[in-house]
N, C-alpha and C positions, 0 to 999 in steps of 0.2 A: 316217598317213603312213607314206611308203614310201622307200626310199632309192633316189635316184635314178642312183645308178651305181655300175660298180665288179666286185668281186665278188660282193655283196650285192643286187645294184640287184634292185627290183621287191620285196625285202621287208619286210613291214610292222615297224613299231616302235609298243609302244604310247605311250598319254598318261596320264600321272600321273591316278588319281581324289582328285577333290576340292581341287585345286589350278588355280591363276588365273595361268599362265602361254600366254604366246602365241609359240607357238613357229613358226620361220621355215619361210616355203611353203616347197614342193618347186620349185616355179620361182625363186624366190630364190635357193636352197640350191642349184640346178642349175646360174645363172647367175654366183652367186659361183667355185664351182668352174672355171668355164667360164675365168673370167679366171684361177683361180691357174694352172689347167691342169693341173701336176703335183706332185703331193704324197709320192709314194713316198721310202721313205726319213725323212720328216719328225717330228718332236717336235714336237707339236699338243699346244696346249692351250685349252679351252673352257671359260671364265667365264658364270655366269650359265648353267649348263648344261642346266637343264629334263629335257625329255626326251634328250638326249645326240647328238639326231639329227648334228647337224654336227659329232662328234668321229667318230660312228659311218659316215659317210660319210665321211670322211677315210680310215680303217682300211680300212674296203670299197674307197677307192683307193688303198691300199699305201702309207699312213703309216706309221710305226718302231712309235711308241707315242703314246697321246692319255693326257692327266692333266684329267678332267674335276673341275670342282669346280663346286659345288651346295649350298645351305645347307636347304634341304627337304629332309629324310629321305623323306616321299613321293617326292622326285623322284629321290634317288640310289635309292631302291630299284628305280623305273623302269626310270633307267639301266642298272641292274646285271643288271634282268629282260631287257632288250633284247638285252644281249653276251650272255648267257647263251642264251636263244631265238636267237641265231645262230652259237651257238659260239667265241664270239670269246675266246680264252683268256686267264685273268687277265696274263700276261706283259706284254700288249697295252695295259696301259690300267692307271691307276690310279683310284679315285673320291674325291675328298676332299670331306668333307661340313665346307663353311667359307664365312665370307663372301665373296665376289670382292673384295671393297672393299678386304680386310684381309690376306687371302693372300698378296701379294708378295713381301712380307719373307719369309717363309716360304720360297718358292719358290727364290727369293735365294741360300739354303743350302742346295738339294736338288742333286743328281750330275749335271743336265744344264739347257743350257739351250734354250730351245724357237725353234723357226724358222718355225711360224706359231701364229699367237694369234687365237683368235674369243669375239667380247664382243658381247652381245646383252639387255642388261641393262631391267629395265622401263623402260617410256616414261616424261616429264615430268618425270623426280627428278634431272637430272644425274648419274644414274650413269655413263654413257660417259665423262662427261667426268672424272669424278675415276676412274675407272682407270685411262683412258689416261696421267694425269699418274701415278698409283702405277706403272703396268708400264714408262714412261718414268725414271721413280728409280729402280725395283731393276733389278739384274742379271740379268734373268731371259731376253731373247734372245739368240738365236745371231747372227753377224754377217750373217744373209741373211735376217733376221726379217721377215716380213709380220705387221701386223694388221688385221685384218677388224671394223670395228665395224656392227653393224645396228643404226639409231637413226630415231625419230621426225624427219621433215625441218625440223621444228623446235626440234630439241634442238641448242645449241651444243655442239662440241667441243672440245677443250684446242687451243689453235696455237700456245702456247711450250714445246712442245716439243723435249728438249736431245738424242736420240738418234732419237727417231721425225719424219719428214717426208711430208710429202700426198702419194699418190701417183692415185688416183685416185675418182671417186664417182660410183655407179651409183642412178638413182632408180628407184622402184617404187611406184606410186601415193604413198600418207607412208611409204612407207618408203622410207630412205637407207643405201645399205652405202655405205662410204667405206672406203680401204685404204690404210694408212700402210704405208712402208719405213723398214727399221733405217739410222740415216745411217753411209755407209762410212766407217771410221776410218781 
């Protein structure tokens, strides 16, 4: 896999060995960042981080800080290795070994809110919907927050959310990327 833009453009990142993950394709990641346009100075949360490709891409494009959440230790090791190989300093990221579905209460107690959240859970397990509901319930989003969900085209997402509203959707074969914006208060 390659970083597709920014400071680390064209640099390779590793995949974890012996882990069944479905990383976001380079072209889909590029399309997402084209929609996002500017992530400079943002605090980013990557749930179901896998290789860390989305968060690393955000750092490459000027994000202030990324929190990677992944429960598989082989993946967290790969994320750390990828960050080290690019020379990214630990001050710019946190890696949390935890289940993305249960992390929101702990993140709500943290020092800051997130401007951008990316989640790419396993398909067919309703995890995207459950995670959206959790993000919506706990106070982890900044007033300008955007939540990006990569999911299977037949996966239903939560629609009765209180702090998030549907913004747009892009389709890439069987993959759909849905964008939610924080409701203006």
